[in-house]
C-alpha positions, 0 to 999 in steps of 0.5 A: 885377115878374114872378112866378116863370116870368113868370106874373101873375094875380089872386085874381079870375083864379084864382076863374075858373080854378077854375070853368073847372075845375068846367065841361067847357068848357075841358078835358073831363072826361077830360083833368080826370080825367089831371091830378088822377089821383094819380101819385107818392106824395110825402109818404107821412105827409100822404098827398100825391101829385103829379099832373100839376103838382098836390099831389093828396090822394085822400082827406081829411076835406074830400074830395079836394084838388087843390093847387100852392104856391110861394115863392121864399124871401120869399114864398109862395102857395097855390093849393087846390081841393076839388071835392067842396065846389066850395070854392077856397082862394088866398092869396098874400103877399110875406112867407113868414117872420119869423125865429124867429116863423113860416114860412108854408111850415110852416103852409101846409096849416094855414092852408089847411084852417082857411079851408075849416074856416071855410066 
């Protein structure tokens, strides 16, 4: 089975990608600034902007946040970076919801921020 878009990865690989994004070895500081610059406001209430492939929250109680989530009606995953804290949250599941009980798309933010608060 292939992930959406043909991408395959592991939690360890996602952590490695996070560490690379903390440094200036693969992408320059300027390139990362472009990548994570808020471009288009997509959720006025949550103050979420879209950058180049990332949901960007410039100011939160945890500092800046850059995140990307994805799902396909049966699975969902979240990769969120909190660069001011040097923290990354990555979770993925093959069961996005249970009818009448819970829906991870609806509680994605609460779940992710709960993991950050636990640190």
